[in-house]
KOLBAVEX-671681 format. One record per residue (C-alpha): residue in one letter; y, x negated, z negated. Coordinates in steps of 0.001 Angstrom, whole numbers, padded with zeros to 6 digits. Example, Ala and Ser with C-alpha at 12.3 -4.5 7.8 and 13.67 -1.06 7.14 Angstrom:
2
(torpa 'A'; (-004500; -012300; -007800)) (torpa 'S'; (-001060; -013670; -007140)) 
END
This chain:
387
(torpa 'M'; (078353; -002580; -153669)) (torpa 'T'; (077930; -000070; -151085)) (torpa 'S'; (077221; -001883; -147879)) (torpa 'V'; (078872; -001494; -144507)) (torpa 'S'; (076247; 000159; -142653)) (torpa 'E'; (075885; 003369; -145406)) (torpa 'L'; (079791; 004052; -145056)) (torpa 'S'; (080071; 007603; -143694)) (torpa 'E'; (082755; 010618; -143241)) (torpa 'D'; (081814; 011322; -147206)) (torpa 'F'; (082846; 007265; -148436)) (torpa 'L'; (085104; 008883; -151317)) (torpa 'P'; (086604; 007083; -154334)) (torpa 'S'; (085020; 005814; -157776)) (torpa 'S'; (087787; 007412; -159458)) (torpa 'T'; (090102; 009767; -158497)) (torpa 'T'; (092940; 007782; -160640)) (torpa 'S'; (092357; 004736; -158191)) (torpa 'P'; (094607; 003522; -155480)) (torpa 'L'; (093669; 005020; -152210)) (torpa 'L'; (094820; 000970; -150805)) (torpa 'S'; (095227; -001893; -153401)) (torpa 'V'; (097074; -004663; -152310)) (torpa 'K'; (096799; -007820; -155101)) (torpa 'D'; (098264; -011466; -154324)) (torpa 'L'; (098117; -011543; -150959)) (torpa 'S'; (098577; -014602; -149290)) (torpa 'V'; (097741; -015856; -145921)) (torpa 'T'; (097807; -019476; -144419)) (torpa 'F'; (098456; -020861; -141472)) (torpa 'P'; (096751; -024281; -141115)) (torpa 'T'; (099005; -026646; -138111)) (torpa 'D'; (099708; -030605; -136858)) (torpa 'D'; (103135; -029787; -138966)) (torpa 'G'; (101783; -028282; -141760)) (torpa 'D'; (100371; -024810; -143138)) (torpa 'V'; (102501; -022617; -142371)) (torpa 'R'; (102553; -019819; -145330)) (torpa 'A'; (103217; -016616; -143935)) (torpa 'V'; (102651; -014650; -146405)) (torpa 'R'; (102454; -015199; -150338)) (torpa 'N'; (101548; -013137; -153463)) (torpa 'V'; (102333; -009961; -152054)) (torpa 'S'; (101152; -006712; -154373)) (torpa 'F'; (101386; -002730; -153869)) (torpa 'D'; (099414; 000044; -154718)) (torpa 'L'; (099610; 002935; -152138)) (torpa 'N'; (098487; 006611; -153666)) (torpa 'P'; (097517; 009589; -150946)) (torpa 'G'; (100390; 010861; -149431)) (torpa 'D'; (102801; 007666; -149883)) (torpa 'V'; (105156; 006374; -147572)) (torpa 'L'; (105697; 002789; -148372)) (torpa 'G'; (108739; 001209; -146499)) (torpa 'I'; (108382; -002694; -145770)) (torpa 'V'; (111856; -004418; -144728)) (torpa 'G'; (112961; -007894; -143608)) (torpa 'E'; (114276; -010197; -140802)) (torpa 'S'; (112003; -011520; -138240)) (torpa 'G'; (109456; -014082; -139575)) (torpa 'S'; (109410; -012567; -143182)) (torpa 'G'; (105575; -011381; -143435)) (torpa 'K'; (105687; -007852; -142973)) (torpa 'S'; (103667; -007583; -139499)) (torpa 'V'; (100972; -010453; -140809)) (torpa 'S'; (100150; -008750; -144242)) (torpa 'S'; (099437; -005454; -142084)) (torpa 'M'; (097228; -007592; -140184)) (torpa 'A'; (095163; -009338; -142811)) (torpa 'I'; (094469; -005622; -143944)) (torpa 'M'; (093544; -004502; -140714)) (torpa 'G'; (091172; -007902; -140402)) (torpa 'L'; (092765; -008469; -137164)) (torpa 'L'; (094495; -012282; -137961)) (torpa 'P'; (093281; -014949; -136435)) (torpa 'K'; (089988; -017145; -137414)) (torpa 'N'; (092309; -020109; -138574)) (torpa 'A'; (094164; -017672; -140891)) (torpa 'I'; (093372; -018870; -144616)) (torpa 'I'; (093496; -015367; -146243)) (torpa 'E'; (093729; -015161; -150033)) (torpa 'G'; (093936; -012025; -152648)) (torpa 'S'; (092467; -009236; -153032)) (torpa 'I'; (092639; -005945; -150365)) (torpa 'R'; (090727; -002658; -152035)) (torpa 'Y'; (090390; 000711; -149801)) (torpa 'R'; (089277; 003020; -152309)) (torpa 'G'; (087755; 000183; -154906)) (torpa 'E'; (085650; -001454; -151810)) (torpa 'E'; (086968; -005000; -151311)) (torpa 'L'; (088039; -006052; -148233)) (torpa 'N'; (089167; -009284; -147846)) (torpa 'G'; (086454; -011809; -146598)) (torpa 'R'; (084763; -009593; -144411)) (torpa 'S'; (083698; -010408; -141080)) (torpa 'Y'; (085345; -008872; -137788)) (torpa 'K'; (082289; -006414; -137340)) (torpa 'Q'; (081935; -005793; -140838)) (torpa 'M'; (085379; -004220; -140775)) (torpa 'Q'; (084892; -002062; -137500)) (torpa 'P'; (083740; 001213; -140269)) (torpa 'F'; (086654; 001158; -141610)) (torpa 'R'; (089329; 000621; -138736)) (torpa 'S'; (090954; 003746; -136854)) (torpa 'K'; (088747; 005646; -139593)) (torpa 'H'; (089938; 005068; -142363)) (torpa 'I'; (092408; 002597; -142372)) (torpa 'S'; (094506; 002695; -138417)) (torpa 'M'; (097733; 000973; -137521)) (torpa 'I'; (100476; 002032; -134418)) (torpa 'F'; (101483; -001218; -132749)) (torpa 'Q'; (105407; -001665; -132097)) (torpa 'D'; (104693; -001847; -128133)) (torpa 'P'; (102935; 001100; -126413)) (torpa 'M'; (102331; -000911; -123160)) (torpa 'T'; (100351; -003992; -124684)) (torpa 'S'; (098225; -001239; -127046)) (torpa 'L'; (096802; 000743; -124101)) (torpa 'N'; (094828; -000134; -121137)) (torpa 'P'; (096190; 000559; -117875)) (torpa 'V'; (093277; 001112; -115938)) (torpa 'Y'; (091755; 004138; -118081)) (torpa 'T'; (093134; 007254; -118602)) (torpa 'V'; (094660; 008309; -121245)) (torpa 'G'; (092122; 010799; -122910)) (torpa 'W'; (089539; 008352; -121582)) (torpa 'Q'; (090816; 006033; -124361)) (torpa 'L'; (091060; 008880; -126944)) (torpa 'A'; (087816; 009808; -126689)) (torpa 'E'; (086133; 006458; -126913)) (torpa 'T'; (088633; 005932; -130095)) (torpa 'Y'; (086755; 009154; -131263)) (torpa 'R'; (083353; 008289; -129671)) (torpa 'A'; (082961; 004899; -131505)) (torpa 'H'; (082951; 006832; -135602)) (torpa 'H'; (081322; 009968; -134254)) (torpa 'N'; (078714; 010950; -132764)) (torpa 'V'; (079235; 013223; -130524)) (torpa 'S'; (079177; 014172; -126433)) (torpa 'K'; (081957; 013049; -123919)) (torpa 'K'; (083060; 016629; -124022)) (torpa 'A'; (083500; 017234; -127302)) (torpa 'A'; (085240; 013804; -127480)) (torpa 'W'; (087604; 015038; -124728)) (torpa 'A'; (088317; 018162; -126469)) (torpa 'K'; (089521; 015934; -129664)) (torpa 'A'; (092120; 013961; -127518)) (torpa 'V'; (093157; 016884; -126046)) (torpa 'E'; (094155; 018135; -129947)) (torpa 'A'; (095338; 015043; -130429)) (torpa 'L'; (097791; 014794; -127882)) (torpa 'E'; (099151; 018547; -128912)) (torpa 'L'; (098948; 017411; -132455)) (torpa 'V'; (101845; 014589; -131469)) (torpa 'G'; (103881; 017065; -129073)) (torpa 'I'; (102529; 016084; -125509)) (torpa 'P'; (103434; 018845; -122884)) (torpa 'Q'; (100392; 019973; -121118)) (torpa 'P'; (098114; 018012; -123072)) (torpa 'D'; (094828; 018918; -120926)) (torpa 'K'; (096430; 017968; -118090)) (torpa 'R'; (098246; 014872; -119830)) (torpa 'A'; (095008; 013559; -121051)) (torpa 'A'; (093823; 012281; -117026)) (torpa 'Q'; (096874; 010997; -116556)) (torpa 'Y'; (097197; 006783; -116529)) (torpa 'P'; (099331; 004937; -118973)) (torpa 'H'; (102304; 004014; -116276)) (torpa 'E'; (102699; 007871; -115470)) (torpa 'F'; (104193; 007996; -119353)) (torpa 'S'; (107426; 007596; -120647)) (torpa 'G'; (108454; 004821; -123239)) (torpa 'G'; (108517; 007588; -125835)) (torpa 'M'; (105376; 009551; -124606)) (torpa 'R'; (103378; 006586; -124700)) (torpa 'Q'; (104090; 005706; -128824)) (torpa 'R'; (102694; 009486; -128876)) (torpa 'V'; (099701; 008535; -127080)) (torpa 'V'; (099456; 005497; -129573)) (torpa 'I'; (100188; 007746; -132554)) (torpa 'A'; (097226; 010255; -131433)) (torpa 'M'; (094927; 007424; -131374)) (torpa 'A'; (095853; 006129; -134411)) (torpa 'I'; (095396; 009761; -135778)) (torpa 'I'; (092420; 010881; -134085)) (torpa 'N'; (089827; 010167; -136579)) (torpa 'D'; (091980; 011750; -139421)) (torpa 'P'; (092527; 008127; -141329)) (torpa 'S'; (093478; 008094; -144825)) (torpa 'V'; (095717; 004973; -144076)) (torpa 'I'; (098254; 004672; -141602)) (torpa 'I'; (100137; 001599; -140719)) (torpa 'A'; (103171; 001580; -138506)) (torpa 'D'; (104248; -001649; -137379)) (torpa 'E'; (108316; -001093; -135856)) (torpa 'P'; (106930; 002340; -134163)) (torpa 'T'; (110535; 003329; -132590)) (torpa 'T'; (111435; -000505; -131262)) (torpa 'A'; (112838; 000159; -127557)) (torpa 'L'; (113293; 003032; -128181)) (torpa 'D'; (116334; 005380; -127515)) (torpa 'V'; (117606; 006932; -130836)) (torpa 'T'; (117158; 010651; -129717)) (torpa 'V'; (113361; 009113; -129351)) (torpa 'Q'; (113229; 007528; -132416)) (torpa 'A'; (113786; 010506; -134124)) (torpa 'Q'; (111221; 012784; -132163)) (torpa 'I'; (108439; 009904; -133108)) (torpa 'L'; (109679; 009894; -136869)) (torpa 'D'; (109459; 013405; -137280)) (torpa 'T'; (106299; 013675; -135053)) (torpa 'M'; (104990; 010987; -137792)) (torpa 'L'; (106310; 012958; -140905)) (torpa 'R'; (104275; 016305; -139971)) (torpa 'I'; (101217; 014667; -139573)) (torpa 'Q'; (101786; 013135; -142669)) (torpa 'S'; (102353; 016061; -143981)) (torpa 'E'; (099932; 018203; -142187)) (torpa 'T'; (096695; 015381; -143273)) (torpa 'D'; (098493; 013911; -147112)) (torpa 'A'; (097564; 010585; -145029)) (torpa 'A'; (099587; 007639; -147370)) (torpa 'I'; (101739; 005851; -144656)) (torpa 'I'; (102921; 002079; -144495)) (torpa 'M'; (106289; 001591; -142183)) (torpa 'I'; (106950; -001846; -141388)) (torpa 'T'; (110244; -001907; -139739)) (torpa 'H'; (113755; -003910; -139928)) (torpa 'D'; (115693; -000207; -139880)) (torpa 'L'; (117482; 000150; -142900)) (torpa 'G'; (117918; 003914; -141435)) (torpa 'V'; (114265; 004252; -140814)) (torpa 'V'; (113386; 003793; -144599)) (torpa 'A'; (116596; 005497; -146144)) (torpa 'G'; (114841; 009019; -144009)) (torpa 'M'; (111310; 008265; -144160)) (torpa 'V'; (109945; 006344; -147217)) (torpa 'N'; (109648; 007245; -150915)) (torpa 'R'; (109200; 003512; -151901)) (torpa 'V'; (110330; 000035; -150096)) (torpa 'Q'; (109626; -003724; -150614)) (torpa 'V'; (112040; -006319; -149267)) (torpa 'M'; (110050; -009316; -148218)) (torpa 'Y'; (112037; -012556; -147161)) (torpa 'G'; (110204; -015878; -146860)) (torpa 'G'; (106768; -014733; -146903)) (torpa 'T'; (107265; -012498; -150009)) (torpa 'V'; (108438; -009666; -151709)) (torpa 'V'; (111869; -010120; -153155)) (torpa 'E'; (112517; -006343; -154381)) (torpa 'S'; (110788; -003524; -154482)) (torpa 'G'; (111275; 000020; -155720)) (torpa 'P'; (112141; 003961; -155033)) (torpa 'V'; (114167; 004219; -151769)) (torpa 'D'; (117018; 005440; -153482)) (torpa 'D'; (117397; 003067; -156259)) (torpa 'V'; (116627; 000124; -154236)) (torpa 'F'; (119769; 001062; -152132)) (torpa 'E'; (122397; 002454; -154283)) (torpa 'R'; (121570; -000656; -156461)) (torpa 'P'; (120284; -003883; -155620)) (torpa 'R'; (119615; -006474; -157660)) (torpa 'M'; (118711; -008831; -155163)) (torpa 'P'; (121297; -010784; -153092)) (torpa 'Y'; (119172; -010647; -150253)) (torpa 'T'; (119160; -006492; -150472)) (torpa 'V'; (122295; -006449; -150844)) (torpa 'G'; (123158; -008430; -148016)) (torpa 'L'; (120994; -006973; -145389)) (torpa 'L'; (122415; -003461; -146674)) (torpa 'G'; (125829; -004919; -145756)) (torpa 'S'; (125266; -006013; -142493)) (torpa 'V'; (124350; -002118; -141629)) (torpa 'P'; (127039; -000294; -139834)) (torpa 'N'; (129051; 002686; -141413)) (torpa 'P'; (131993; 004498; -140857)) (torpa 'S'; (134174; 002857; -143290)) (torpa 'T'; (133625; -000536; -141368)) (torpa 'L'; (135505; 000773; -138424)) (torpa 'G'; (137269; -001755; -136434)) (torpa 'K'; (135568; -004437; -138908)) (torpa 'R'; (133306; -007219; -137886)) (torpa 'L'; (129877; -006927; -139778)) (torpa 'T'; (129113; -008979; -142636)) (torpa 'P'; (125873; -010594; -141253)) (torpa 'I'; (124161; -013330; -144002)) (torpa 'K'; (125198; -016757; -143197)) (torpa 'G'; (122749; -019770; -142341)) (torpa 'A'; (118937; -018859; -141135)) (torpa 'P'; (115532; -017490; -142188)) (torpa 'P'; (113953; -020824; -144452)) (torpa 'S'; (110546; -022437; -142457)) (torpa 'L'; (107623; -021591; -143942)) (torpa 'V'; (106024; -024794; -143767)) (torpa 'N'; (108819; -026377; -146167)) (torpa 'L'; (110214; -023293; -147921)) (torpa 'P'; (113372; -025425; -149475)) (torpa 'T'; (112436; -025503; -153796)) (torpa 'G'; (113119; -022746; -156335)) (torpa 'C'; (113721; -019842; -154804)) (torpa 'S'; (113675; -019152; -151233)) (torpa 'F'; (117055; -017510; -150471)) (torpa 'S'; (119274; -019820; -152220)) (torpa 'P'; (120394; -022073; -149679)) (torpa 'R'; (121882; -018489; -148150)) (torpa 'C'; (122947; -017388; -151685)) (torpa 'P'; (126329; -016752; -152476)) (torpa 'L'; (125544; -016519; -156198)) (torpa 'V'; (123198; -019508; -156201)) (torpa 'A'; (122863; -021608; -159183)) (torpa 'D'; (121412; -024649; -160462)) (torpa 'V'; (118417; -022591; -161851)) (torpa 'C'; (117678; -021254; -158418)) (torpa 'H'; (116936; -024929; -156857)) (torpa 'E'; (114694; -025357; -159328)) (torpa 'W'; (111983; -022141; -159820)) (torpa 'E'; (110784; -019517; -158077)) (torpa 'P'; (111968; -016618; -159965)) (torpa 'L'; (109141; -014233; -160417)) (torpa 'L'; (108945; -010507; -159855)) (torpa 'E'; (110359; -008852; -162854)) (torpa 'E'; (111669; -005793; -163766)) (torpa 'A'; (115405; -005294; -163026)) (torpa 'G'; (116483; -002423; -165633)) (torpa 'A'; (114963; 000526; -164439)) (torpa 'P'; (110839; 001717; -163859)) (torpa 'N'; (108839; 000107; -160896)) (torpa 'H'; (112430; -001264; -160091)) (torpa 'T'; (111361; -005342; -159392)) (torpa 'T'; (112923; -007758; -158469)) (torpa 'R'; (112678; -011676; -157719)) (torpa 'C'; (115920; -013049; -158563)) (torpa 'H'; (117181; -015091; -161690)) (torpa 'R'; (120395; -013597; -161337)) (torpa 'W'; (119786; -009541; -160910)) (torpa 'E'; (121894; -009046; -164603)) (torpa 'H'; (124806; -010790; -163251)) (torpa 'L'; (124727; -008939; -159857)) (torpa 'A'; (123952; -005832; -161408)) (torpa 'T'; (127586; -006181; -163346)) (torpa 'I'; (129348; -006753; -159948)) (torpa 'E'; (131079; -003424; -158808)) (torpa 'Q'; (130948; -003806; -155172)) (torpa 'P'; (128613; -006758; -154433)) (torpa 'Q'; (128668; -006280; -150880)) (torpa 'R'; (131376; -008288; -150957)) (torpa 'L'; (130041; -011569; -151733)) (torpa 'F'; (129123; -011786; -148203)) (torpa 'L'; (132514; -011307; -146708)) (torpa 'H'; (134150; -013552; -144453)) (torpa 'D'; (137131; -014283; -142662)) (torpa 'E'; (137676; -011272; -140300)) (torpa 'I'; (139702; -013123; -137340)) (torpa 'G'; (140845; -010775; -134569)) (torpa 'T'; (140124; -007145; -136079)) (torpa 'V'; (141987; -004086; -136080)) (torpa 'E'; (142306; -002378; -139713)) (torpa 'N'; (141999; 000705; -137954)) (torpa 'P'; (142168; 001450; -134400)) (torpa 'A'; (141925; 005622; -134928)) (torpa 'V'; (145723; 005137; -135568)) (torpa 'F'; (146201; 003924; -132560)) (torpa 'A'; (144020; 006694; -130382)) (torpa 'A'; (145743; 009711; -132895)) (torpa 'A'; (149308; 008698; -132054)) (torpa 'N'; (148803; 008329; -128395)) (torpa 'P'; (145640; 010153; -127414)) (torpa 'D'; (146527; 010217; -123842)) (torpa 'E'; (147877; 007207; -122605)) (torpa 'S'; (145941; 003514; -122917)) (torpa 'L'; (147236; 000940; -125059)) (torpa 'E'; (146912; -003040; -124813)) (torpa 'V'; (147105; -004399; -127919)) (torpa 'T'; (147640; -008346; -128522)) (torpa 'A'; (146469; -011175; -131454)) (torpa 'V'; (149050; -011607; -133719)) (torpa 'H'; (148138; -013273; -137130)) (torpa 'G'; (144608; -012664; -137172)) (torpa 'T'; (145363; -008735; -137094)) (torpa 'L'; (145349; -006632; -133086)) (torpa 'V'; (148536; -004768; -132580)) (torpa 'S'; (150064; -002778; -129366)) (torpa 'D'; (152374; -004893; -127309)) (torpa 'E'; (155146; -002648; -128531)) (torpa 'E'; (155076; -003697; -132078)) (torpa 'A'; (154168; -007335; -130932)) (torpa 'K'; (157552; -007972; -129467)) 
END
């Protein structure tokens, strides 16, 4: 095995057919006074050059912990099991110092909060230049030029002047672009983006995602997009993994998973997204709460909230198996039954009280006058109709 000190920019895979990043049966456990927190359980995926993998799920499902395990940034008390291979090199088990040649140079990460990712007492250009100099033996002048080039690449106007400014002089969207510039300045092969558009308005979100896709197409870097925004996933990724209770419950090509979900949890996630067809109606959230990672339920972790639960779901956890389509897998005992349901989103519907079936009708009938509505038998109608 190649030693860490021998790694260089010429670090190449031993086989052109091997994945760029291969994660097999990754599990992360945190011992606590209340018991072991099983944050990640048996997560596996392969990532090839140019791939964009989306990882979605509720908060606490293990998305960020799995990415931090890949980066070697988890606390010392974390117990990490399984295999994490980059171009055939095993990363699991390496110390923090031994991981330094990989971070930023080969695998980089875009964190969700740019204010905590940037040092407020140093200029943006200085921080970018230091990131570059950490992996390249170049002069400060050359590193500064590279920092300006990186800012220009992510769409920062007047990059030579902005490089001399401090993070607080940048807007939220600009700071996120700086974080992206920091992640790509060393031309990594893998970019992990952990909620890169959190707390940004919709217009800035679109600009950030467009920047990432442009950089990905220019560098052929592979991207892992961690998010709870299914719209981002639908418009950006090739493959998607849905996580729940610390493990992958469904995985496959994004179009196939979104159009033909084979796990009730995925159905619930898709059904909770607002869309024009549900105008005036309540959203259909998944009832209940995610399970405790200290005391996971027996059997399927989603069984306490699942509308299709059966006795077998409480007995043992299903394996991740192919769900009737190539590369589409699910962790569900009842996926075949789910496949026969014409409108699976209706499984999560509940009584709608005090909602308007079609509020656009009122606006169309009297567009110039304000209209007050009154609840009658669970439906909002006009005051005139209520009489």
